TINUMAR-817746 format. One record per residue (C-alpha): residue in three letters; x, y, z. Coordinates in pm, whole numbers, padded with zeros to 5 digits, always signed. Each point is the difference from the previous one (the first is absolute). Example, Ala and Ser with C-alpha at 12.3 -4.5 7.8 and 13.67 -1.06 7.14 Angstrom:
residues 2
ALA+01230-00450+00780 SER+00137+00344-00066 
This chain:
residues 313
MET+03654+11507+30406 LYS+00290+00257-00065 ARG-00113+00330-00034 TYR+00262+00285-00191 GLY+00100+00308+00117 ASN+00250+00315-00091 LEU-00112-00031-00377 TYR-00111+00335-00083 SER+00377+00149-00063 GLN+00042-00263-00269 ILE-00355+00052-00173 VAL+00089+00394-00008 SER+00362-00061-00068 PHE+00070+00204-00338 GLU+00143-00307-00180 ASN-00309-00163+00104 ILE-00204+00255-00170 ILE+00200+00011-00327 ILE-00031-00383-00051 ALA-00371+00042+00097 ALA-00042+00273-00278 LYS+00173-00247-00237 LYS-00238-00280+00063 ALA-00303+00239-00004 GLN+00067+00120-00369 ARG+00054-00344-00150 SER-00222-00041-00328 LYS-00094+00368+00104 ARG+00302+00231-00060 PHE-00159+00192-00325 ARG-00338+00076+00186 GLU-00047+00363+00016 ASN-00023+00016+00414 VAL+00318-00225+00000 LEU+00181+00207-00254 ALA-00105+00331+00229 PHE+00142-00153+00290 ASN+00340-00134-00139 ASP+00035+00353-00169 ASN+00082+00137+00370 LEU+00090-00364+00144 GLU+00244+00079+00266 ALA-00197+00295+00182 GLU-00317-00177-00040 LEU+00163-00308+00187 ALA+00133+00220+00243 LYS-00325+00154+00096 LEU-00163-00342-00005 LYS+00270-00091+00262 GLU-00024+00314+00190 GLU-00373-00043+00053 LEU+00053-00374+00087 VAL+00259+00103+00259 ILE-00226+00257+00171 LYS-00317-00199-00057 ASN-00209+00249-00180 TYR-00027-00204-00303 GLN-00348-00007-00122 PRO-00102-00242-00285 GLY-00127+00178-00283 ASN-00365-00087-00214 TYR-00056-00333-00179 ARG-00077+00030-00378 ILE-00291-00273-00057 PHE-00059-00211-00271 TYR-00216-00335-00060 ILE+00120-00317-00189 LYS-00229-00304-00068 GLU+00181-00333-00058 PRO-00264-00131+00026 LYS-00148+00166+00325 THR+00026+00342+00056 ARG+00284+00137+00207 MET+00072+00334+00141 ILE+00353+00097-00028 SER+00152+00285+00168 ALA+00338+00122-00119 ALA+00187+00199+00258 PRO+00194+00338-00071 TYR+00351-00154-00109 ARG+00199+00181+00320 ASP-00244-00212+00221 ARG+00103-00312-00210 VAL+00359+00099+00070 VAL-00103-00024+00384 HIS-00172-00331-00046 HIS+00325-00140-00182 ALA+00172+00129+00294 LEU-00192-00161+00292 CYS+00007-00323-00172 ASN+00346-00009-00103 VAL+00089-00022+00387 ILE-00310-00171+00152 ALA-00109-00276-00267 PRO+00312-00188+00051 LEU-00031-00020+00380 ILE-00373-00119-00055 GLU+00014-00196-00319 PRO+00190-00324+00203 ILE-00341-00063+00206 PHE-00213-00053-00348 ILE-00068-00372-00108 ALA+00191-00082-00268 ASP-00313-00065-00193 SER-00110+00385-00012 TYR+00079+00121-00326 ALA-00138+00331-00068 ASN+00207+00317+00036 ARG+00300-00161+00096 VAL+00321+00006-00184 GLY+00124-00333-00190 PHE-00378-00124+00039 GLY-00269+00115-00220 THR-00236-00128-00211 HIS+00169-00251-00193 ARG+00163-00178+00309 ALA-00359+00007+00153 LEU-00145-00171-00314 HIS+00255-00279+00010 ARG-00051-00038+00383 PHE-00370-00016-00098 ILE+00022-00273-00266 GLN+00202-00237+00228 PHE-00259+00030+00283 ALA-00294-00047-00228 ARG+00132-00304-00219 SER+00126-00163+00344 SER-00358+00051+00183 ARG-00333-00116-00072 TYR-00178+00313+00138 VAL+00021+00350+00052 LEU-00141+00284+00205 GLN+00050+00328-00176 CYS-00094+00337+00157 ASP-00019+00323-00094 ILE-00005+00294+00268 GLN-00268+00228-00030 LYS+00106+00358-00105 TYR+00333-00057+00161 PHE+00207+00310-00013 PRO-00342+00233+00052 SER-00052-00209+00342 ILE+00345+00028+00139 ASP-00083+00123+00385 HIS+00262+00235+00094 GLU-00026-00041+00365 ILE+00080-00389-00051 LEU+00274+00068-00275 LYS+00188+00225+00242 SER+00000-00230+00284 LEU+00124-00243-00210 ILE+00289+00202-00134 TYR+00066+00109+00375 ARG+00092-00363+00070 LYS+00284+00035-00211 ILE+00106+00334+00017 LYS+00066+00214+00297 CYS+00199+00319-00144 PRO-00258+00291+00126 ASP+00146+00216-00320 THR-00059-00282-00277 LEU-00358-00094+00167 TRP-00055+00371-00044 LEU+00085+00004-00359 ILE-00239-00332-00051 ASP-00271+00146+00165 THR+00031+00293-00189 ILE-00030-00194-00294 ILE-00260-00197+00087 ASP-00215+00269+00177 ASN+00004+00190-00336 SER-00125-00282-00260 ASN-00256+00147-00183 GLU-00370-00096+00025 GLN-00061-00348-00185 LEU-00282-00194-00131 PRO-00242-00019+00280 VAL-00065-00326+00186 PHE-00238-00018+00283 GLU+00044-00365+00160 TYR-00096-00061+00346 PHE+00185-00248+00235 ASN-00084-00141+00358 GLY-00007+00282+00269 ASP-00048+00266-00242 ASN-00276+00262+00059 LEU-00203+00175-00279 LEU+00239+00279-00079 THR+00351-00202+00022 PRO+00058-00056-00360 LEU-00020+00377-00032 GLN+00208+00061+00318 ARG+00266-00192-00099 ARG+00284+00097-00245 ARG+00098-00235-00292 GLY+00129-00037-00355 LEU+00341+00023-00129 PRO+00055+00167-00347 VAL+00071-00299-00251 GLY+00289+00191-00194 ASN+00205+00073+00307 LEU+00338-00240+00055 THR-00065+00025+00339 SER-00352-00113-00022 GLN+00098-00304-00185 PHE+00278-00038+00275 PHE-00230+00037+00294 ALA-00253-00197-00172 ASN+00202-00314+00054 VAL+00063+00107+00326 TYR-00365-00023+00099 LEU-00069-00349-00126 ASN+00349-00142+00146 GLY-00151-00140+00295 PHE-00306-00161-00185 ASP+00277-00157-00235 HIS+00143-00142+00283 PHE-00308-00092+00153 VAL-00085-00236-00293 LYS+00343-00170-00012 GLU+00080-00043+00393 LYS-00344-00018+00162 LEU-00227-00151-00289 LYS+00328-00226-00126 VAL-00085+00102-00374 LYS+00307-00168-00119 LYS-00097+00114-00362 TYR-00124+00403+00014 LEU+00125+00338-00191 ARG-00133+00359-00027 TYR+00021+00241-00264 VAL-00095+00328+00129 ASP-00373-00036+00098 ASP-00040-00349-00187 PHE+00135-00319+00194 ALA-00068-00353-00034 LEU+00038-00264+00216 PHE+00012-00393-00116 SER-00077-00361+00096 ASP-00112-00341-00066 ASP-00234+00024+00265 TRP-00323+00217-00073 GLU-00110-00034+00367 PHE+00325+00155+00096 LEU-00020+00298-00223 ALA-00389+00052+00107 GLU+00083+00061+00350 ALA+00306+00214-00093 ARG-00245+00222-00207 LEU-00188+00069+00331 ALA+00323+00079+00213 VAL+00118+00196-00292 GLU-00301+00222+00021 GLU+00005+00040+00391 TYR+00377+00100+00006 LEU-00071+00272-00301 ALA-00263+00138+00177 GLN+00270+00102+00277 LEU+00152+00205-00286 ARG-00350+00150-00057 LEU+00019-00194-00343 LYS-00229-00253-00191 ILE+00060-00234-00283 HIS-00231+00058-00305 GLN-00286-00269-00022 ILE-00050-00050-00318 LYS+00348-00029-00121 SER+00152-00178+00287 GLN-00060-00383-00068 LEU+00100-00344+00101 PHE+00029-00206-00325 GLU+00213-00292-00152 THR+00308+00105-00181 LYS-00076-00200-00292 HIS-00255+00290-00092 GLY+00261+00249-00050 PRO+00051+00300+00249 ASN+00060+00309-00106 PHE+00317+00200+00138 VAL+00209+00328-00100 GLY-00192+00008-00357 PHE+00034-00396-00088 ARG-00215-00284+00040 ILE+00198-00308+00134 LEU-00130-00331-00152 PRO+00153-00355+00072 ASP+00164-00014-00335 CYS+00049+00379-00091 ILE+00024+00325+00077 ARG-00263+00252-00191 VAL-00017+00411+00009 ARG-00331+00095+00141 THR-00224+00111-00249 GLU-00040+00380+00114 ASN+00347-00003+00019 LEU+00034-00041-00389 ARG-00300+00223-00060 ARG+00189+00267+00201 ALA+00332-00061-00184 ARG-00181+00016-00324 ARG-00169+00345+00108 ARG+00356+00126+00072 LEU+00170-00144-00314 ARG-00265+00206-00218 LYS+00054+00319+00201 MET+00359-00043-00065 GLN-00067-00033-00378 SER-00251+00286-00003 PRO+00131+00270-00246 ASP-00128+00279+00271 LEU+00294-00135+00212 PHE+00225+00178-00242 LEU-00162+00353-00050 
């Protein structure tokens, strides 16, 4: 496997940092923190570049808030200058690592997304009798820092770039608590291992794909599942053979345990596709596609909120 070196000069180049700043402010340029940064843009970017070059850059504190859609998620918003750094890093390393991802991994990738994932899911569901649909339990809070770094080190050997990656990972804020035990653990292991990535970071989204890339290849190449796709922590295996998928589930759980991950035992089910599996907010039936009821309720609540007279006061 090829490992990449001599990347840091590209990451900290002023041209790359300017591009990163433009990406970081998309759809956010009129927010107070972005306006304040842009008010003295050249000086701010020059200072950020200097901190990265001499390696005394230190990420700031996250702003934390919660959303419910439908399950509660903790979102961690990094300071704007840190988001610029995240884009600067991903501008360089993402194109190098992206080619190793399977074609049917759809989340947080340019040119992929929910619509392509839904179209592929429909193809698989309507050409297969059974689906094994799984959800990884508390995925982002469960990502193990030591394992993640080892996976990244397999592709990147530039010491300075690895320093920046380690700095971003090590400064992840505390996530929702996860206490799971795996083979070989002692009583204190879940407390001793650093884990969890902030959901709101661009780097977290990219690292989340890196973390499960080996798993994707395992399902496709070792288990020989021809119809498989993943969107973040939701994935599905399709087949006309019930026993094949039942055995695949056991292998999936065993592999994920190596990553210190577990699938949600209630949400992860093996059933006939004719019953209509749910995926990215839709229910896929043999003859039609329906928006999930909870999504309709949420859309109505948002619409009522937008129509509220208080919005214009």
